[in-house]
C-alpha positions as CSV (number, residue, x, y, z in Angstrom):
1,G,15.9,0.2,-11.8
2,E,15.6,1.8,-8.4
3,F,12.7,3.9,-7.1
4,G,15.1,6.9,-6.8
5,E,16.1,6.5,-10.5
6,R,12.5,6.5,-11.8
7,A,11.4,9.0,-14.4
8,M,9.8,11.9,-12.6
9,P,6.4,13.4,-13.7
10,L,6.8,15.9,-16.5
11,A,6.2,19.6,-15.8
12,R,3.4,20.3,-18.2
13,S,0.2,22.3,-18.7
14,Y,-3.0,20.4,-17.8
15,T,-5.2,22.3,-20.2
16,R,-5.2,19.8,-23.1
17,R,-5.1,16.8,-20.9
18,A,-6.1,16.7,-17.2
19,F,-3.9,15.2,-14.5
20,T,-3.6,11.5,-15.5
21,V,-3.3,8.5,-13.2
22,G,-2.0,5.3,-14.8
23,I,-3.1,2.0,-13.2
24,G,-1.0,-1.0,-14.2
25,G,-0.2,-4.5,-13.1
26,P,-0.4,-8.2,-14.1
27,V,-3.6,-9.9,-15.3
28,G,-6.3,-10.4,-12.6
29,T,-4.7,-8.3,-9.8
30,G,-7.6,-5.9,-9.5
31,K,-6.8,-3.0,-11.8
32,T,-10.4,-2.7,-13.1
33,A,-11.8,-3.1,-9.6
34,L,-9.5,-0.3,-8.4
35,M,-10.6,1.9,-11.4
36,L,-14.3,1.4,-10.4
37,A,-13.6,2.1,-6.7
38,L,-11.7,5.3,-7.4
39,C,-14.5,6.5,-9.8
40,Q,-17.1,5.9,-7.1
41,L,-15.0,7.6,-4.5
42,L,-14.0,10.7,-6.5
43,R,-16.6,11.3,-9.2
44,D,-18.7,13.7,-7.1
45,R,-15.7,15.9,-6.3
46,F,-14.0,16.0,-9.7
47,S,-14.9,16.0,-13.4
48,M,-13.5,12.6,-14.4
49,A,-13.1,10.2,-17.3
50,A,-11.5,6.8,-17.7
51,V,-9.7,4.9,-20.5
52,T,-9.3,1.1,-20.4
53,N,-6.9,-1.0,-22.5
54,D,-7.6,-4.6,-23.6
55,I,-5.8,-6.6,-26.3
56,F,-8.8,-7.9,-28.3
57,T,-11.9,-7.0,-26.3
58,R,-13.5,-4.1,-24.5
59,E,-14.2,-6.2,-21.4
60,D,-12.7,-3.8,-18.8
61,G,-14.5,-0.8,-20.3
62,D,-17.8,-2.8,-20.3
63,F,-17.2,-3.7,-16.6
64,L,-17.0,-0.1,-15.7
65,L,-20.1,0.7,-17.7
66,R,-22.1,-2.2,-16.2
67,H,-21.2,-1.0,-12.7
68,G,-22.0,2.6,-13.4
69,A,-18.5,3.9,-12.6
70,L,-19.0,7.0,-14.8
71,P,-21.5,8.0,-17.4
72,A,-20.9,6.1,-20.7
73,E,-19.6,9.1,-22.6
74,R,-16.8,9.5,-20.0
75,I,-15.5,5.9,-20.5
76,R,-13.4,4.9,-23.5
77,A,-12.3,1.3,-24.1
78,I,-9.3,0.8,-26.4
79,E,-8.4,-2.5,-28.1
80,T,-4.7,-2.4,-28.3
81,G,-4.0,-5.6,-30.3
82,G,-0.5,-7.1,-29.8
83,C,1.5,-6.2,-26.7
84,P,-0.5,-4.2,-24.2
85,H,2.6,-2.6,-22.7
86,A,3.5,-1.0,-26.0
87,A,0.3,1.1,-25.9
88,I,1.3,2.6,-22.5
89,R,5.0,3.0,-23.2
90,E,6.4,2.9,-26.8
91,D,3.4,3.9,-28.9
92,I,1.0,5.9,-26.7
93,S,-0.7,7.7,-29.5
94,M,-4.1,5.9,-29.2
95,N,-4.3,6.4,-25.5
96,L,-3.1,10.0,-25.6
97,Q,-5.7,10.9,-28.2
98,A,-8.5,9.3,-26.1
99,L,-7.4,11.1,-23.0
100,E,-7.1,14.5,-24.7
101,E,-10.5,14.1,-26.4
102,L,-12.2,13.1,-23.1
103,S,-10.5,16.0,-21.3
104,A,-11.7,18.5,-23.9
105,Q,-15.3,17.1,-24.1
106,H,-15.9,17.0,-20.3
107,A,-13.6,19.7,-19.0
108,C,-11.9,17.0,-16.9
109,E,-9.9,17.6,-13.8
110,L,-8.8,14.0,-13.3
111,L,-8.2,11.1,-15.8
112,L,-7.7,7.4,-15.1
113,I,-6.1,5.0,-17.5
114,E,-5.8,1.3,-17.0
115,S,-3.2,-0.7,-18.9
116,G,-4.0,-4.1,-20.4
117,G,-3.0,-6.9,-18.0
118,D,0.7,-7.7,-18.6
119,N,3.7,-9.1,-16.9
120,L,6.0,-7.4,-14.3
121,A,8.0,-5.7,-17.1
122,A,5.3,-3.2,-18.0
123,N,5.2,0.4,-16.8
124,F,3.7,3.7,-18.0
125,S,5.5,6.3,-20.0
126,R,5.6,9.7,-18.2
127,E,4.3,11.1,-21.4
128,L,1.1,9.4,-20.5
129,A,0.8,9.1,-16.7
130,D,1.5,11.9,-14.2
131,F,1.0,9.4,-11.3
132,I,1.6,5.7,-11.6
133,V,-0.1,3.1,-9.5
134,Y,1.1,-0.5,-9.9
135,I,-1.1,-3.2,-8.4
136,I,-0.1,-6.8,-7.6
137,D,-2.0,-9.3,-5.5
138,V,-1.1,-12.1,-3.0
139,S,-2.3,-15.0,-5.2
140,G,1.1,-15.2,-6.9
141,G,2.6,-15.8,-3.5
142,D,4.8,-13.6,-1.3
143,K,7.7,-13.8,-3.8
144,I,6.2,-11.2,-6.2
145,P,7.7,-8.0,-4.6
146,R,11.1,-9.7,-4.6
147,K,10.9,-10.3,-8.3
148,G,11.0,-6.6,-9.0
149,G,10.4,-5.2,-12.5
150,P,9.9,-1.5,-13.3
151,G,6.2,-1.4,-12.1
152,I,7.1,-2.7,-8.7
153,T,10.3,-0.7,-8.2
154,Q,9.4,2.5,-9.9
155,A,5.7,3.2,-9.8
156,D,4.7,6.1,-7.6
157,L,2.6,3.8,-5.5
158,L,2.6,0.0,-5.2
159,V,-0.6,-1.6,-4.1
160,I,-0.6,-5.2,-2.8
161,N,-4.2,-6.3,-3.2
162,K,-6.4,-9.2,-2.1
163,T,-4.7,-9.5,1.3
164,D,-7.7,-11.5,2.5
165,L,-6.6,-14.4,0.3
166,A,-3.1,-14.6,2.0
167,P,-3.9,-17.4,4.3
168,A,-5.4,-19.5,1.5
169,V,-2.4,-19.2,-0.7
170,G,0.2,-19.3,2.1
171,A,1.5,-15.8,1.4
172,D,3.1,-14.0,4.3
173,L,2.1,-10.3,4.3
174,D,5.1,-9.3,6.6
175,I,7.5,-10.8,4.0
176,M,5.7,-9.0,1.2
177,A,5.9,-5.7,3.2
178,R,9.6,-6.2,3.9
179,D,10.5,-7.1,0.3
180,A,8.4,-4.3,-1.1
181,A,10.1,-1.8,1.1
182,K,13.5,-3.2,0.1
183,A,12.6,-3.1,-3.6
184,R,11.2,0.4,-3.4
185,A,13.5,2.2,-0.9
186,D,11.3,5.0,0.2
187,G,8.5,4.4,-2.4
188,A,4.9,4.2,-1.0
189,V,3.2,0.8,-0.5
190,E,-0.4,0.2,0.4
191,F,-2.1,-3.1,1.3
192,A,-5.7,-3.4,0.1
193,Q,-8.8,-5.5,-0.4
194,V,-10.2,-3.3,-3.2
195,K,-13.3,-5.5,-3.8
196,H,-14.2,-5.0,-0.1
197,G,-13.3,-1.3,-0.1
198,K,-10.3,-1.6,2.1
199,G,-7.3,0.5,1.2
200,V,-9.1,2.5,-1.5
201,Q,-9.2,5.7,0.5
202,E,-5.5,5.4,1.2
203,V,-4.8,4.9,-2.6
204,A,-7.0,8.0,-3.3
205,N,-5.1,10.0,-0.7
206,H,-1.8,9.4,-2.6
207,I,-3.5,10.5,-5.9
208,L,-5.0,13.6,-4.4
209,K,-1.7,14.7,-2.9
210,A,0.0,14.2,-6.2
211,L,-2.8,16.1,-8.0
212,K,-2.5,19.0,-5.5
213,D,1.3,19.1,-5.8
214,A,1.1,19.2,-9.6
215,T,-1.9,21.5,-10.1
216,G,-2.5,23.3,-6.8
217,Q,-6.0,21.8,-7.0
218,S,-7.5,20.6,-3.8
219,K,-11.1,19.6,-3.0
220,A,-12.4,18.5,0.4
């Protein structure tokens, strides 16, 4: 599907569940690192909580705990079993319940949810995510944006991570930028080195603008 044909955010009340940002992408592209970086950047300004999805472990949730992303009671790790994309699209009940519980317990203003690592076909349901970030990296080569898939073409923001590895894998960032722009029409794209803190503020700026547009909430 085209960027212009994507499902738009639902008009909803944020009392039961705070504004929710979904972070998706294939295995190993930097989803959990981005979750951590966003928590570190925004936790002093907003009441936040985070939900992670893994198929059979709680590895991503444990990573956030180990690195002190948020207090332990604000992090929920969900073992989805089976297909991770089903838990963010077809059967979102486990994730929805976790987000609503965290929102109620901590009077949250901002929620982050990370999908289990999956292929290019996975994307969040709008019933679950008000703003969708899809993260790919350069290690798969510069062909990835061309391959498309709903995450690449229809996420609110596409992040191309690990740009520092481009020379090592022979990926051309100009080609990736061109193909991403072609795949997404006027959809936003940011290049990043999340592990080194590069591009994280830019990603946060997109989230904060969407949060303000949706809720009227703005914090300097």
